[in-house]
MDAnalysis code that builds the backbone (N, CA, C; Angstrom):
import MDAnalysis as mda
import numpy as np

u = mda.Universe.empty(225, n_residues=75, atom_resindex=np.repeat(np.arange(75), 3), trajectory=True)
u.add_TopologyAttr("name", ["N", "CA", "C"] * 75)
u.add_TopologyAttr("resid", np.arange(1, 76))
u.add_TopologyAttr("resname", ["UNK", "UNK", "UNK", "UNK", "UNK", "UNK", "UNK", "UNK", "UNK", "UNK", "UNK", "UNK", "UNK", "UNK", "UNK", "UNK", "UNK", "UNK", "UNK", "UNK", "UNK", "UNK", "UNK", "UNK", "UNK", "UNK", "UNK", "UNK", "UNK", "UNK", "UNK", "UNK", "UNK", "UNK", "UNK", "UNK", "UNK", "UNK", "UNK", "UNK", "UNK", "UNK", "UNK", "UNK", "UNK", "UNK", "UNK", "UNK", "UNK", "UNK", "UNK", "UNK", "UNK", "UNK", "UNK", "UNK", "UNK", "UNK", "UNK", "UNK", "UNK", "UNK", "UNK", "UNK", "UNK", "UNK", "UNK", "UNK", "UNK", "UNK", "UNK", "UNK", "UNK", "UNK", "UNK"])
u.atoms.positions = np.array([
    [-9.680, -5.156, -7.469],
    [-8.878, -4.464, -8.281],
    [-7.652, -5.245, -8.669],
    [-7.402, -5.418, -9.964],
    [-6.281, -6.316, -10.437],
    [-4.923, -5.630, -10.200],
    [-4.028, -6.373, -10.434],
    [-2.519, -5.723, -10.168],
    [-2.453, -4.800, -11.362],
    [-2.960, -5.028, -12.463],
    [-2.802, -4.042, -13.577],
    [-3.583, -2.820, -13.404],
    [-4.621, -2.969, -12.741],
    [-5.490, -1.635, -12.324],
    [-4.863, -0.918, -11.469],
    [-4.134, -1.466, -10.545],
    [-3.457, -0.784, -9.404],
    [-2.096, -0.205, -10.060],
    [-1.492, -0.864, -10.784],
    [-0.328, -0.225, -11.353],
    [-0.579, 0.988, -12.023],
    [-1.693, 0.714, -13.107],
    [-2.169, 2.082, -14.101],
    [-2.456, 3.055, -13.039],
    [-3.448, 3.026, -11.940],
    [-3.851, 4.019, -11.164],
    [-2.646, 4.603, -10.424],
    [-1.641, 3.860, -9.928],
    [-0.412, 4.443, -9.561],
    [0.435, 5.245, -10.303],
    [0.407, 5.031, -11.624],
    [1.196, 5.851, -12.526],
    [0.499, 7.296, -12.778],
    [-0.753, 7.156, -12.857],
    [-1.448, 8.418, -13.027],
    [-1.628, 9.232, -11.901],
    [-1.419, 8.735, -10.571],
    [-1.424, 9.333, -9.326],
    [-0.348, 10.350, -9.112],
    [-0.787, 11.458, -8.316],
    [0.330, 12.418, -7.840],
    [1.293, 11.383, -7.025],
    [2.716, 11.784, -7.010],
    [3.370, 11.154, -6.055],
    [2.927, 11.398, -4.653],
    [3.055, 10.478, -3.892],
    [2.652, 10.792, -2.455],
    [3.785, 11.155, -1.744],
    [3.581, 11.856, -0.585],
    [4.558, 12.468, 0.350],
    [5.323, 11.128, 1.062],
    [6.531, 11.057, 0.910],
    [7.214, 9.979, 1.539],
    [7.361, 10.001, 2.943],
    [7.312, 9.053, 3.776],
    [7.427, 8.974, 5.257],
    [8.863, 8.673, 5.520],
    [9.306, 9.192, 6.541],
    [10.644, 8.706, 7.279],
    [10.465, 7.743, 8.283],
    [11.527, 7.401, 8.867],
    [11.400, 6.127, 9.694],
    [10.757, 6.639, 10.989],
    [10.910, 7.874, 11.471],
    [10.138, 8.203, 12.901],
    [8.701, 8.209, 12.466],
    [8.321, 8.819, 11.325],
    [6.870, 8.925, 11.113],
    [6.148, 7.463, 10.925],
    [7.007, 6.614, 10.266],
    [6.237, 5.335, 10.095],
    [6.404, 4.593, 11.606],
    [7.504, 4.663, 12.264],
    [7.420, 4.190, 13.546],
    [6.205, 4.703, 14.508],
    [5.927, 5.832, 14.357],
    [4.817, 6.354, 15.085],
    [3.476, 5.572, 14.546],
    [3.233, 5.802, 13.445],
    [2.128, 5.170, 12.761],
    [1.898, 3.712, 13.259],
    [2.906, 2.856, 13.107],
    [2.881, 1.486, 13.332],
    [2.861, 1.126, 14.805],
    [3.463, 2.255, 15.679],
    [3.583, 1.941, 17.098],
    [4.414, 0.904, 17.400],
    [5.702, 0.948, 16.434],
    [6.870, 0.130, 16.794],
    [7.990, 0.959, 17.040],
    [9.118, 0.581, 17.653],
    [10.248, 1.425, 17.827],
    [11.011, 1.489, 16.503],
    [11.771, 2.757, 16.284],
    [12.549, 2.906, 15.086],
    [13.587, 1.660, 14.897],
    [13.886, 1.095, 15.933],
    [14.803, 0.251, 15.893],
    [14.297, -1.019, 15.144],
    [13.108, -1.273, 15.456],
    [12.455, -2.453, 14.991],
    [12.513, -2.333, 13.379],
    [12.295, -0.997, 12.944],
    [12.246, -0.731, 11.545],
    [13.473, -1.153, 10.844],
    [14.634, -0.665, 11.659],
    [15.883, -0.747, 11.186],
    [16.222, -2.412, 11.069],
    [15.794, -3.162, 12.086],
    [16.047, -4.673, 11.923],
    [15.370, -5.245, 10.968],
    [14.055, -4.771, 10.634],
    [13.372, -5.410, 9.545],
    [14.021, -5.189, 8.145],
    [14.366, -3.936, 8.028],
    [15.046, -3.629, 6.776],
    [16.432, -4.444, 6.643],
    [17.184, -4.700, 7.700],
    [18.340, -5.511, 7.651],
    [18.261, -6.695, 7.326],
    [16.945, -7.425, 7.720],
    [16.623, -8.715, 7.544],
    [15.608, -9.001, 6.326],
    [15.424, -7.968, 5.565],
    [14.457, -8.061, 4.421],
    [13.053, -8.112, 4.753],
    [12.566, -7.659, 6.002],
    [11.236, -7.726, 6.204],
    [10.705, -6.552, 6.315],
    [9.475, -6.161, 6.608],
    [8.798, -5.082, 6.773],
    [8.367, -4.438, 5.394],
    [7.689, -3.283, 5.430],
    [7.514, -2.752, 4.137],
    [8.476, -2.365, 3.323],
    [8.425, -2.317, 2.000],
    [9.414, -1.924, 1.157],
    [9.781, -0.405, 1.267],
    [10.948, -0.170, 1.221],
    [11.591, 1.187, 1.456],
    [12.364, 1.894, 0.335],
    [12.519, 3.009, 0.362],
    [13.499, 3.678, -0.772],
    [14.619, 4.321, 0.184],
    [15.887, 3.999, -0.497],
    [17.153, 4.673, 0.018],
    [17.298, 6.121, -0.956],
    [17.462, 7.368, -0.329],
    [17.559, 8.361, -1.122],
    [19.044, 8.917, -0.481],
    [20.075, 8.694, -1.180],
    [21.164, 8.990, -0.324],
    [21.498, 8.255, 0.868],
    [21.573, 9.081, 1.870],
    [21.631, 8.195, 3.226],
    [20.482, 8.021, 3.917],
    [19.291, 8.690, 3.183],
    [18.001, 8.708, 3.975],
    [17.026, 7.651, 3.464],
    [16.385, 7.136, 4.500],
    [15.322, 5.963, 4.268],
    [13.967, 6.477, 4.188],
    [13.296, 6.181, 3.216],
    [11.989, 6.785, 3.082],
    [10.815, 5.625, 2.668],
    [9.633, 5.723, 3.001],
    [8.771, 4.826, 2.826],
    [7.381, 5.434, 2.020],
    [7.085, 4.838, 1.041],
    [5.915, 5.165, 0.084],
    [4.625, 4.630, 0.782],
    [3.687, 5.553, 1.108],
    [2.504, 5.189, 1.797],
    [1.727, 3.947, 0.965],
    [1.896, 3.973, -0.219],
    [1.288, 2.941, -1.097],
    [1.855, 1.662, -0.831],
    [3.141, 1.612, -0.624],
    [3.829, 0.319, -0.364],
    [3.504, -0.220, 1.181],
    [3.374, 0.897, 2.038],
    [3.030, 0.624, 3.506],
    [1.687, -0.007, 3.459],
    [0.748, 0.317, 2.832],
    [-0.604, -0.165, 2.676],
    [-0.556, -1.481, 2.190],
    [0.344, -1.721, 1.075],
    [0.371, -3.093, 0.497],
    [0.856, -4.024, 1.381],
    [1.990, -3.687, 2.170],
    [2.451, -4.500, 3.094],
    [1.422, -4.866, 4.293],
    [0.907, -3.774, 4.929],
    [-0.126, -4.032, 5.859],
    [-1.134, -5.106, 5.423],
    [-1.839, -4.943, 4.142],
    [-2.925, -5.628, 3.667],
    [-2.286, -7.328, 3.486],
    [-0.895, -7.434, 3.149],
    [-0.430, -8.578, 3.040],
    [-0.432, -9.510, 4.418],
    [-0.415, -8.656, 5.663],
    [-0.168, -9.136, 6.852],
    [-1.534, -9.383, 7.552],
    [-2.698, -9.020, 6.829],
    [-4.010, -9.304, 7.510],
    [-4.386, -10.573, 7.558],
    [-4.810, -10.789, 8.788],
    [-5.409, -12.096, 9.080],
    [-6.828, -12.271, 8.998],
    [-7.230, -13.241, 8.359],
    [-8.901, -13.280, 8.054],
    [-9.282, -14.406, 9.207],
    [-10.428, -14.194, 9.628],
    [-11.007, -15.057, 10.688],
    [-11.268, -16.431, 9.884],
    [-11.030, -17.398, 10.657],
    [-11.398, -18.757, 10.033],
    [-13.066, -18.927, 9.567],
    [-13.117, -19.472, 8.545],
    [-14.753, -19.590, 8.210],
    [-15.271, -18.374, 7.529],
    [-14.590, -17.342, 7.249],
    [-15.100, -16.141, 6.734],
    [-14.844, -16.102, 5.427],
])
């Protein structure tokens, strides 16, 4: 899938339910404080700030996870 295909699909799709910090912390198995540190350092998945609230788009979480995937050498 090309980036253009991805963006077109995303525009047509229903908005995904956004996750809060505690939900993402549970999914990734990392402390909520780690997510806070990642945000402060510009690391981790992209996030949205809605007022005082931080939310994560599942599409952006998947993109971030895919970017961190390690491939075995020689594969």
